[in-house]
C-alpha positions as CSV (number, residue, x, y, z in Angstrom):
1,M,-15.8,10.8,-2.5
2,A,-14.3,7.6,-3.8
3,D,-13.5,7.5,-7.5
4,A,-13.9,4.2,-9.5
5,T,-12.3,5.0,-12.8
6,A,-10.2,2.2,-14.3
7,Y,-9.4,-1.5,-14.3
8,L,-5.9,-2.5,-13.5
9,T,-3.7,-5.1,-11.9
10,Y,-1.5,-5.0,-8.8
11,T,1.6,-4.6,-11.0
12,E,0.1,-1.5,-12.6
13,L,-1.0,-0.2,-9.2
14,C,2.6,-0.4,-8.0
15,A,3.7,1.7,-10.9
16,L,1.4,4.6,-9.9
17,P,3.1,7.7,-8.3
18,D,2.5,8.2,-4.6
19,D,-0.2,10.9,-4.4
20,G,-1.2,10.5,-0.8
21,L,-4.5,8.8,-1.7
22,R,-5.6,5.2,-0.9
23,H,-5.6,3.0,-4.0
24,E,-7.3,-0.4,-3.9
25,I,-8.4,-2.9,-6.5
26,I,-11.5,-5.1,-6.1
27,E,-12.2,-7.4,-9.0
28,G,-9.9,-5.3,-11.2
29,Q,-11.7,-2.1,-10.5
30,H,-9.4,0.7,-9.3
31,L,-10.8,2.5,-6.3
32,V,-9.4,5.8,-5.0
33,T,-10.2,7.3,-1.6
34,P,-9.0,10.6,-0.2
35,A,-6.9,10.7,3.0
36,P,-9.1,10.2,6.1
37,G,-9.9,12.8,8.8
38,L,-8.4,13.2,12.3
39,A,-11.1,11.3,14.2
40,H,-10.6,8.3,11.8
41,Q,-6.8,8.4,12.2
42,H,-7.1,8.8,16.0
43,A,-9.2,5.6,16.1
44,V,-6.7,3.7,14.0
45,A,-3.8,4.9,16.1
46,R,-5.5,3.9,19.3
47,L,-6.3,0.5,18.0
48,V,-2.8,-0.1,16.6
49,Q,-1.3,1.0,20.0
50,V,-3.3,-1.6,21.9
51,L,-2.9,-4.3,19.3
52,M,0.9,-3.7,19.1
53,D,1.0,-4.2,22.9
54,W,-0.8,-7.5,22.4
55,A,1.5,-8.6,19.5
56,D,4.6,-7.7,21.6
57,A,3.5,-10.2,24.2
58,H,2.1,-12.9,22.0
59,G,3.8,-12.6,18.6
60,G,2.3,-11.6,15.4
61,V,2.2,-8.6,13.1
62,V,0.0,-5.5,13.4
63,S,0.2,-2.9,10.6
64,P,-1.9,0.2,9.9
65,A,-2.7,1.4,6.4
66,P,-1.1,1.8,4.0
67,T,-0.5,-2.0,4.0
68,D,-1.6,-3.9,1.0
69,V,-3.5,-7.2,1.5
70,Y,-2.9,-9.1,-1.7
71,F,-5.5,-11.7,-2.6
72,G,-4.5,-11.8,-6.3
73,E,-3.5,-9.5,-9.2
74,I,-7.0,-8.0,-9.3
75,D,-7.9,-8.0,-5.6
76,V,-5.7,-5.8,-3.4
77,V,-7.0,-3.7,-0.5
78,E,-5.6,-1.6,2.3
79,P,-7.6,-2.2,5.5
80,D,-7.1,0.5,8.1
81,V,-5.4,-2.1,10.4
82,V,-4.2,-5.7,9.5
83,V,-3.5,-8.3,12.2
84,V,-1.6,-11.5,11.3
85,T,-1.1,-13.9,14.3
86,F,2.2,-15.7,15.0
87,E,0.7,-18.9,13.6
88,H,0.2,-17.3,10.2
89,R,3.3,-15.1,10.0
90,E,4.4,-16.7,6.7
91,R,1.7,-14.6,5.0
92,V,3.6,-11.4,5.8
93,E,6.0,-10.4,3.1
94,E,8.1,-7.3,2.7
95,R,5.7,-5.6,0.3
96,F,2.3,-6.9,1.5
97,V,0.3,-9.5,3.4
98,R,-0.3,-12.4,0.9
99,G,-3.8,-13.9,1.5
100,A,-6.2,-13.6,4.4
101,P,-5.1,-11.8,7.5
102,D,-6.5,-13.1,10.8
103,I,-8.2,-9.7,11.3
104,A,-8.9,-6.8,9.0
105,V,-10.2,-3.6,10.5
106,E,-12.1,-0.9,8.6
107,V,-12.8,2.4,10.3
108,S,-15.7,3.9,8.3
109,S,-15.6,7.3,6.9
110,P,-18.4,9.0,5.0
111,S,-16.5,8.3,1.7
112,T,-15.9,4.6,2.6
113,R,-18.8,3.4,4.7
114,E,-20.8,1.8,1.8
115,R,-17.8,0.1,0.3
116,D,-16.5,-1.2,3.7
117,R,-19.9,-2.8,4.5
118,G,-20.5,-4.0,0.9
119,R,-17.8,-4.9,-1.6
120,K,-14.9,-5.1,0.9
121,R,-16.8,-7.1,3.4
122,A,-17.8,-9.6,0.6
123,L,-14.2,-9.8,-0.6
124,Y,-12.9,-10.4,3.0
125,E,-15.5,-13.1,3.4
126,R,-14.8,-14.8,0.1
127,E,-11.0,-14.7,0.6
128,G,-11.1,-16.3,4.1
129,V,-10.3,-13.4,6.4
130,G,-10.8,-14.6,10.0
131,E,-12.5,-11.5,11.3
132,L,-13.6,-8.2,10.1
133,W,-14.1,-5.4,12.6
134,L,-16.1,-2.5,11.2
135,V,-15.7,0.6,13.4
136,D,-18.5,3.2,13.0
137,L,-17.4,6.4,14.6
138,D,-20.7,8.2,14.0
139,A,-22.7,5.4,15.7
140,E,-19.9,4.8,18.2
141,Q,-20.1,1.1,17.6
142,V,-18.0,-1.8,16.4
143,A,-19.5,-4.6,14.4
144,L,-17.5,-7.8,14.7
145,H,-17.8,-10.2,11.7
146,R,-16.4,-13.6,12.7
147,R,-15.8,-16.5,10.3
148,E,-18.0,-19.6,10.8
149,S,-16.8,-22.1,8.3
150,E,-17.1,-20.5,4.8
151,R,-18.9,-17.4,5.8
152,F,-19.0,-14.6,8.4
153,A,-21.6,-15.2,11.2
154,A,-24.1,-12.5,11.9
155,P,-22.2,-9.5,13.3
156,V,-21.9,-8.9,17.0
157,V,-22.4,-5.1,17.5
158,L,-20.7,-3.5,20.5
159,G,-20.9,-0.1,21.9
160,G,-20.1,2.0,25.0
161,D,-18.2,0.1,27.7
162,E,-18.5,-3.2,25.9
163,E,-15.1,-4.7,25.0
164,V,-13.8,-5.7,21.6
165,T,-12.3,-9.1,22.1
166,S,-11.3,-11.9,19.8
167,P,-10.8,-15.7,20.1
168,R,-7.8,-15.1,17.8
169,L,-6.2,-12.7,20.3
170,P,-6.3,-14.4,23.7
171,G,-6.3,-11.7,26.5
172,F,-7.0,-8.8,24.1
173,A,-9.7,-6.4,25.2
174,L,-10.5,-2.8,24.2
175,P,-13.6,-0.9,25.4
176,V,-15.5,0.5,22.4
177,R,-15.8,3.9,24.1
178,R,-12.0,4.2,24.2
179,L,-11.7,3.4,20.5
180,V,-14.4,5.7,19.2
181,T,-13.8,8.8,21.4
182,S,-12.4,11.5,19.2
183,P,-9.8,14.0,20.3
184,L,-12.1,16.6,18.8
185,D,-14.9,15.8,21.4
């Protein structure tokens, strides 16, 4: 279960010892989440593999967690996967992605589902993230939230053999079934 115990800044967050947990800050609130399970990590690895192939051919940066996305001293999150296209590569710094990535991916776990769909989605929308992909392993679906002007449009929910695609990633396609199939099945 996530623990929301203290308010702090990114500078203070960086001074914490590495404890193997995910530490994020939303509006100054320190949020701690335990390490994810195998099915979650398999989905992240599969997605990173396919996105890296795309980035190798088209340019851009793909990074799995733990990669900080720094929106400001009191808003720093670690999406499961971050995609920054070649056109926005200046946002990628040694320590973090500064500002909105083109795509943030959250693979929901029981301990993160509510936060991913609520506070983090609102933060991504407010800060100008191009797309948010919410992967729900239990429902075997992906909800694509795409920016329309200042807000995300209604999500497009995909499942089964439908393919995750993006206008930001020409030529990229990944069947949902391939993403959500667990090695434990």
